[in-house]
C-alpha positions in Angstrom: 18.8 -42.9 -6.2 19.2 -44.5 -2.9 22.6 -45.8 -2.3 22.0 -47.7 0.8 22.8 -51.4 0.5 19.8 -53.8 1.4 20.8 -56.7 3.9 24.2 -54.6 4.9 25.4 -56.1 8.2 24.7 -53.8 11.2 27.7 -55.5 13.0 30.1 -54.6 10.4 30.4 -50.7 9.8 33.0 -51.6 6.9 32.5 -54.4 4.4 35.0 -55.0 1.7 34.6 -57.9 -0.9 37.2 -58.7 -3.7 38.6 -55.4 -3.7 41.2 -54.8 -6.4 43.1 -51.7 -7.1 45.4 -51.1 -10.1 47.6 -48.0 -11.1 48.9 -47.1 -14.5 52.9 -46.3 -14.4 53.8 -45.5 -17.6 52.7 -48.2 -19.9 52.2 -50.9 -17.2 49.4 -51.5 -14.7 50.6 -51.7 -11.2 48.3 -54.0 -8.9 48.2 -52.3 -5.6 45.3 -54.5 -4.2 44.6 -58.0 -5.1 41.2 -59.4 -4.1 41.1 -58.1 -0.4 38.0 -59.0 1.4 37.8 -57.5 5.0 34.9 -56.6 7.7 35.4 -54.2 10.4 33.3 -54.2 13.3 31.4 -51.4 14.9 33.5 -50.1 17.8 36.7 -52.0 16.6 40.4 -50.5 16.6 42.0 -52.0 13.5 45.4 -51.5 12.7 47.0 -52.1 9.3 50.7 -52.8 8.8 53.1 -53.8 6.2 56.2 -53.1 4.1 56.1 -50.2 1.8 54.3 -51.0 -1.5 52.1 -53.8 0.6 48.9 -52.0 -0.4 48.1 -50.8 3.4 47.6 -47.2 2.5 45.9 -47.9 -0.9 43.4 -50.1 1.4 42.8 -47.4 3.9 42.3 -44.6 1.3 39.4 -47.1 -0.1 37.9 -47.5 3.0 38.1 -43.6 3.7 36.6 -42.9 0.3 39.6 -41.2 -0.6 40.2 -43.6 -3.6 37.9 -46.0 -5.4 38.6 -49.5 -6.5 39.1 -50.9 -9.9 36.7 -53.6 -9.0 35.2 -55.2 -5.9 32.5 -53.9 -3.1 32.9 -51.2 -0.4 30.2 -50.8 2.1 30.7 -48.2 4.9 27.8 -47.9 7.4 25.4 -49.2 5.1 26.2 -47.2 2.1 27.6 -48.5 -1.2 30.8 -46.3 -1.7 31.7 -47.3 -5.2 28.3 -46.3 -6.5 28.4 -42.8 -5.0 28.7 -39.6 -7.0 31.7 -37.5 -6.0 29.3 -35.0 -4.3 27.7 -37.6 -2.3 31.0 -39.2 -1.5 32.2 -36.1 -0.1 29.5 -35.6 1.9 30.0 -39.4 3.5 33.6 -38.6 4.1 32.0 -35.5 6.3 29.5 -37.2 7.9 30.7 -40.5 8.7 34.5 -40.2 8.6 37.1 -38.2 10.4 40.8 -38.2 9.2 44.1 -38.0 11.0 47.2 -37.7 9.2 51.0 -38.0 9.8 51.7 -34.6 8.8 48.6 -33.1 10.6 47.3 -30.9 7.6 46.2 -28.0 10.0 45.7 -24.5 8.3 48.7 -22.7 9.2 46.5 -19.1 9.5 43.7 -20.6 11.4 43.8 -21.1 15.5 43.3 -24.4 16.7 39.7 -23.5 17.5 39.1 -22.4 13.7 40.8 -25.5 12.5 38.5 -27.8 14.4 35.5 -26.0 13.1 36.5 -26.6 9.4 34.7 -29.8 8.8 31.6 -28.2 10.5 31.6 -25.3 8.1 31.7 -27.4 5.1 28.5 -29.0 6.4 27.1 -25.5 7.2 27.1 -26.3 10.8 29.6 -23.7 12.5 29.4 -24.7 16.4 32.4 -22.8 18.2 30.9 -24.4 21.6 31.3 -27.8 20.3 34.9 -27.0 18.9 36.0 -25.7 22.3 34.4 -28.8 23.9 36.5 -31.3 21.6 39.6 -29.5 22.0 39.0 -29.7 26.0 38.4 -33.4 25.4 41.8 -33.8 23.8 43.5 -31.9 26.6 44.0 -28.3 24.7 41.5 -26.0 26.5 44.2 -23.7 27.2 45.6 -23.3 23.7 42.5 -23.2 21.4 43.5 -19.8 20.4 46.9 -20.8 19.3 48.1 -21.1 15.8 49.7 -24.4 14.5 53.3 -22.6 14.7 52.7 -21.9 18.2 52.0 -25.8 19.1 54.2 -28.8 19.7 54.0 -31.6 17.1 51.9 -33.7 20.0 49.6 -30.6 20.2 49.0 -30.2 16.4 48.0 -33.9 16.6 45.8 -33.4 19.3 44.1 -30.3 17.4 44.0 -33.0 14.2 42.2 -35.5 16.5 39.8 -32.9 17.7 39.0 -31.9 14.1 38.5 -35.4 13.2 35.7 -35.5 15.7 34.1 -32.3 14.6 31.0 -33.7 12.9 30.6 -36.9 15.3 31.6 -39.5 12.7 31.4 -43.3 13.7 34.7 -43.8 12.0 38.4 -42.4 12.5 40.7 -43.2 9.6 44.4 -42.6 10.7 47.5 -42.5 8.4 50.7 -43.0 10.3 49.2 -40.3 12.8 52.4 -41.0 14.9 55.1 -41.0 12.1 56.3 -37.4 12.9 56.2 -37.7 16.8 58.8 -39.0 19.4 58.0 -42.0 21.3 56.3 -40.6 24.5 54.2 -38.3 22.3 53.3 -41.1 20.2 52.1 -43.0 23.2 50.3 -40.1 24.4 48.4 -39.9 20.9 47.5 -43.5 20.8 46.3 -43.5 24.3 43.9 -40.7 23.4 42.6 -42.5 20.4 42.3 -45.5 22.7 40.1 -43.6 25.2 37.8 -42.2 22.5 37.1 -45.4 21.4 36.2 -46.7 25.0 34.3 -43.7 25.7 32.5 -42.9 22.4 32.6 -46.3 20.6 34.2 -44.7 17.7 35.6 -47.2 15.1 39.2 -46.5 14.5 41.1 -47.9 11.3 44.7 -47.0 11.2 48.1 -47.6 9.4 51.2 -47.8 11.2 54.9 -48.9 10.5 55.8 -49.0 14.5 54.9 -52.2 16.0 54.6 -50.5 19.4 51.7 -48.6 18.2 50.0 -51.5 16.7 49.4 -52.8 20.4 46.7 -50.5 20.9 44.5 -52.0 18.3 41.9 -55.0 18.9 43.1 -56.3 15.8 46.1 -56.1 13.5 46.0 -57.1 9.8 49.2 -57.7 8.0 49.3 -56.8 4.2 51.9 -58.1 1.6 51.8 -57.7 -2.2 48.4 -56.3 -2.1 46.7 -59.1 -0.3 46.0 -59.8 3.6 48.8 -62.0 4.7 48.2 -62.5 8.4 45.7 -61.4 11.1 46.4 -61.0 14.7 43.8 -60.4 17.7 45.6 -58.3 20.4 43.7 -59.1 23.6 44.0 -56.1 25.6 43.9 -53.3 22.8 45.0 -50.8 25.1 48.9 -50.4 24.5 
């Protein structure tokens, strides 16, 4: 079965239409998303903000294929995410998305170099040379044989960013990427993300609670009660 969507837009790498998501909490259904329609342009840096419970992380997870909507349409780079089997969805995430999380999610018994290679290995494409190049790209060429416990928080997040680029995905998904970092390191990480966007054309979709980190985006959407409440276009998108 071909899961490619006929007529999918080349302009937009992510297309969501009337997306709903509900969770069962005890005997009640909690509505996390209430009819979200959103398009993300190729090469765009999109930031999502909103109070706790607004639905921003749920929406991010649906874009990243980590969760599925209760109803609605989700198209990622021409593929209908909702119709994919779990196996195909896992391969879509490996090929087309890189993930950067707040707590880094590095394997503690792997070196930085080995951590970066994990997504490659999962696709059967181990490439130590590329992993070394990516660590140099994020400024860790001299730390590639160190373990996470031997790296600062900012350095660990740089390893996570290098890992997110391992399979050269067109999209990076970031969930509170700077949440555990001090202000100076947060700016360094976001400046790196912005540089990757400028130099590689990578689409970045991220959630943050910090208004200062939202200034690196081209567009900021604010969520409230499971809906898109406000949209702001940022002129510079450079922080």
